[in-house]
C-alpha positions, 0 to 999 in steps of 0.5 A: 794409318790415315783416316780418310773421309767417307767415300763419296758416291754419285749416280751417272748413266746407270752407274753408281760410282764410289770414289775409293781413292781420290786424286788428292789422296794419291798426291795427284797420281790416280783415282780409283772408283768402285762402279756398280752398273745396272743391266744394259747401262754404260757410257757412250763411246768416247775418247779422253786425254787420260789413261783408264783401266777396268778390273771386273769384279762381278758380272759381265761387261762388254768393253769396246776398245777401238775396233775390239769387242771384249766380253769380260768377267770377274778377274778380267782387266782392260787398259785404255790408252789416251785418245782411244775410242772406248765404252763399256756396257753391263751385259748381265741380267743383274748389276755388275761391278768393277774397279775403274782406275783413271791416271792421272785421274783429276779430269775424270774425277772432276767430270764424274763429280760435275755430272753425277747425281750424289747419292748416299755412300753405300747405295746399291739401289739405282735411282730412277733413270731419267733421260740424260741431258746429252748436250750438257753431258757432252759440253761438260765432258769436253771441259775435262778432256773427254770427247763424246762424238754424237751420231750424225742426225739423219 
């Protein structure tokens, strides 16, 4: 049995993301992240060049894939093909938890590391939510194959 380093955790947009299997650990195949999401938190709608899958462990998420809105609870699984607009949001009154899988995984992992705020492994208390730096997030995402379309300015 391999002894791997302690998992790394980052906070991003109300999500505590603990890397359970890093891209390098899987010989470049995929990344597995355990995600604890604060109530009403989640990423904006986006597309990406890699595949993504969600396995809900606790709570309730609204997951939007294309034009389909899904309310997902424990045991529900959702797969997103590359190039498909999608997002998720915790619609429970308490934190919800899921497993997030990206494959091949390198781009998403590098994005989360670049924009996430490092927190101690095992953290379950959400840091203070400051207003996100949207231009920085959008620009950083683009470097990793993630497109976050901004709403039109009225």
